[in-house]
N, C-alpha and C positions, 0 to 999 in steps of 0.2 A: 431449442432442445438439442442436446448433444448425445450421440450414441457412439460407442467404440465397438466396432464389429470386426470379427475375423470370419473364418470359414463357417463356423457353427452359428454365427450371429450373436454369440454371447459376449459379455464383457471380457476384456483381456487385461492382463497385468503382467509384469515381468516374471512372476512365478509360473505363468503358463508356458514360458519359453525357455525352459532349462535344458541344458545338454550336459550330461555327466562327464564325458571324456574331456580331459585337459588338452587344449590345443595351444600351440605356440605360433604366433602370427608375426610376420615381418611386415613393416609398414614402409612403403616407398613414398616419401613426401613429408613435409613438416608444417603445412599450412593449417587453416581452419578445419578442412575436411579430415586431415590426419587426426586431429584431436577428437572430432566427432566419432571416428572409427575407434579410437583408443577407448573412449567412454563406453561404447557398445561392447567391445571385446572384454573389457574389465567387468562389465555387468554380468557376463557369463562365467566370470572367474577364470577366463583364459589369460594366457601370458603374452605380453609384448616382448618378443625375442630380440628385435632389432628395429631401429629407425634409420632409414637411409635418406640423407639430405644432400643432394648434389652440390648445393651452394654453401652448406655448413653455416647457415645463418643463425641469428640470435634466437629465433623461435625454436629451431631444431635443438639447440643447446638447452633451452628452457624445458622443452618436452622431455628430452633425455634425462635431465636432472629430476624433473617432477615425477616421472614414472619409473625412475631408476632402471633405465634401459640403455643398452649399448648404442652408440651413435656412429654411423659410418658415412663416408663421403662417396662411396661407389658401390654398385651392385655386387661387383666381383669380390670386394673386400668383405662385404656382409655375408655372402654365400660361403666364402672360404672359412670364415671364422664362426659362423653360426649354422652348423650343419643340422641342428635339431629343429629348424623352422619347418612347420607342417604346411603352411600356406602363406601366400603373399597378397597384400592389398596395395594396389597402385593408386595414389591420389596426388599426382604431381601437377604442375602447371600444364595448361592445355597444349602448349607446343612441345612438351616433353613426353607426352603419353605414348605417341606412336613408336618412338625409338625404344622406350622402356618396354612396351608390349612385345615388340619383336624379339627383344633379348629374353624376356621371361617365358615366352612361348616355348622356347627350346628346353626348358627345365622339366617339363612334364609334371609340374606341381599345381595344386589348386591355386587359382589366381582370380581375384576379384578386381576388375578394372573400373575405376571411377570414370563416368562419362564426362565429356563426350570425345570420341576419337576423331580428331579433326583431319580426316582424309576422306577421299571420295569412295563410292561403292566399288569402283574397279580396284582400288588399292586394297580394300577389305577382302575382295574376292581373291586377289593374289596371295594375301596372308593366309586365307582359308585353304587354298590349294597347296601351299608350301607346308602347312602345319596340321593337316587333317588329323593325324594320330593324337596330337596333344590337345585338341580343342575341346574335348568333352569336359575338361576340368576348368575351363575358362568361362566366367560369367562377367557380364557388363552391368555396372551398378546403376541401373535405372530404378531407383528406389520408389518411384511413384507407382510402379506395378504392385507395390506392397502396402499401399495405403489401406487403412482399416475398412473403407467403404466399398472396396472393389467387389467382393463377393455379394454384398447387399445389392449393389448396382446390377450385377448379372442376374440375381434372383428377381428383381423388379422387372427387368426387361423380358425375361423368360415368361413371366406371368402376364405380360401385356405387350403384344406384338409391336415392334418398332415400325414406324412409317417412314421416317427419314432422319438423318443425323447431320449436324453441322459442327465444324470446328472453326473457331475464329482466333487467329493468332495476331497479336499486336506486338511485334518484335522490336525492341529498342536498339536497332542496328547502330545508329550514330553513337549512342552512349557506350555500347560494347566496344566499338572501334576506338573511341576516345580513351576508354579505360585499359584496353588490352593492346592497342597499337594497330596500325594499318595492316599488318601482316594477317590479322585474323579475318579481314574482310573477305578473303577467298573461302572461308570455312564457316560463315555465319549460320547457314541452315543446319549444319551438323552440330554446331556449338549450342544453338538455342532451340530451333524447331524440332530437332530429333527427339527431345524429351517428351514432347506431346505426341508425336507420331508413334513412338514406341508404345506409349500408353494406349493410344487408339487401337493399334494392331493387337495389343495384348487383350483388350476388352473384346474385340471382334473374335479373336481366337477362342477365348473362354466361352463365347456365345455360339461357337460353331458357325460363324458367318465367314464366308469366303469372298475375297475380292476377285471379281471376274475380269475387270479391266479398269484402267485409269485414263482419264482424258483431261486435257487442259482447256480452260475457257478464259477469254478475256473479259474483264468486267469494267475496266476504265483505263484510259491512257494517262491519267493524272498521277502525280507522285503519291497521292493518298492511298492508292491501291497498288498492290504488287501482282499477285497471282491468285487464280482460283482453279482448283483441281477438283474433279469429280471422281469418287470411288464408286464404281458400280458393284453392288453387293448381292449375294445370294445366300439364303438360308433355307435349305430344303427346296421347295418349289417356289418360295416367296422371293421376289426380286425387288430391291429397293436401292437407295443410294446414300452417299454421304458427300457433302460439299465441304471443302477445306479452303478457307480464305486466309490470305496473308496480308496484313495491314501494317507495313513497316512504320516505325517511329510515331505511332499514335499511342498516347498514354492511357491504355485501358488494360484490364485483366484479360488474359486468354480465357477461352471457354470452350467446353464441349457440350453441345445441346442435343438431346435425344427426344424426339417427338414420338410418343406412343399412342396407340389406339385409345388407351385410357390413361392419361397422365402425361407428365413432362419431367425430364431429368436435366439438370444442369450441373456441370462441374466448373465452378468458378467462385473464388480463386481455386487453385488446384487442390487445396487442402479441404475443400468443402463440397459435398454432394447435396443438392436440393432436389427433393422429390415432391412435385405438386400433383396431387391425386385428382383434383377437380378439373384440371386443364383439358380441353378438347380441341383437336386440330381445326375443327370447323368454327371455333369461336375466336374472339379477339385474343391476340397473343398476350394482352395485358392480364388475362386471367391467370397466367402462370404465377402472378404475385398475390393471388388470393390467399386467405388464411389457411386453407386446407393443404398444408405442406409439412414435410419433415426435413430436418437438416441433420446430416451425418458428417462429423468432422474427425480428422485424424488426431491421434495422440501426439503430443509435442514434448513428452518427457525427454525423448531423444530426438535427433533430427528425424522428421517424419518418414516412416517406412524403413529406416536404416536398420533398426534392430531386427525386424522380421526378415529383412533381406539377408542379413548376416546369418541368422538362424537357418534360413533356407539353404544358404551356401554351405554351411557346415553339415547340415543333414544330408545334403546331396553327396558331398565329397568324402565324408567320414562315416556315414551310416548307410549309404547306398539307397537313400530314399528318392523317389521321383519328385521332380519339381515342375510345376505348371506356370509359375510366375516369373522365373528368371528370364533374362535377355541373353541369348547366346549369339554367336557371330552370324548365324543365318538370319536370326531376327533382326540384327543390326543392319545387315546388308539390305534386307527388304525395306527397313525404315529409311535408310539413306537413299534408296532409289526413289522413294516417294518425296523425300526432301529435295532431291534434284529436280523434280517436276515443279517445285515452287521457286526455283532460282530464276 
């Protein structure tokens, strides 16, 4: 059974997410993500004002021609020639994002930065201190915060107290290094694990759950296990915990599991939320696969979560509406600090 849910729990469609104001967007990058963003932008009848491709590759030329958009090979050239750009989206290669972000931070324009920023938390803190005035317009594109099931998940947890949580990450480090080069080995937790940590922190925040402390635990000395960290949590007077495991190079889906007083929730794969109503913590864990469950999946007409995230970004920067789902630089710093505990 599939349900598409947003804040109200009702069915959603593109007609529910319209913004009247015409916005002109500049895209930095020309890969697959750039085209995903272009499709989303055009679905709102907004304009692509410029595409910037530092390498001026064939795909950049193809995108420029297909969408009848000016193509530039430098930020400076695009900004000089396209002064009508209202906002920028950065979706360049992983090792180009940091320098691109530093440059665009100075413009004081709305900026959506595709994840993940492959630097450590100390470097992020330095960026934060240098650019405090301009940071309110910058969002980091962790689109999983915007999956359709998020508010349903929060509603279920609020109606049935959580007992404890688990996060299990099976990161394909060897494959990523092979695909991206050895240089990325220094940044793997930020490149991969941060996606899930950001989601976990957002869920906890929506639930009003605070992290009181973080501790490391050793679970094995073999190569099959990497790290285990424990987040000690507090909600009102209730104290509980979440364990996060990192299992490198094991071919399984990541998962977030939430054990409730009445029921069980699992996010795995990331696009699917399973709610088992009959599961009880004092029974066999096998009961979570009993027939009494519901499945909530994200819409895939666009790259999951991307359209709602763009909508939220525009509403915040051009309509002054508050956002509770975005990832700002403070959120990212907190996520990266947790990632560093898993190194």
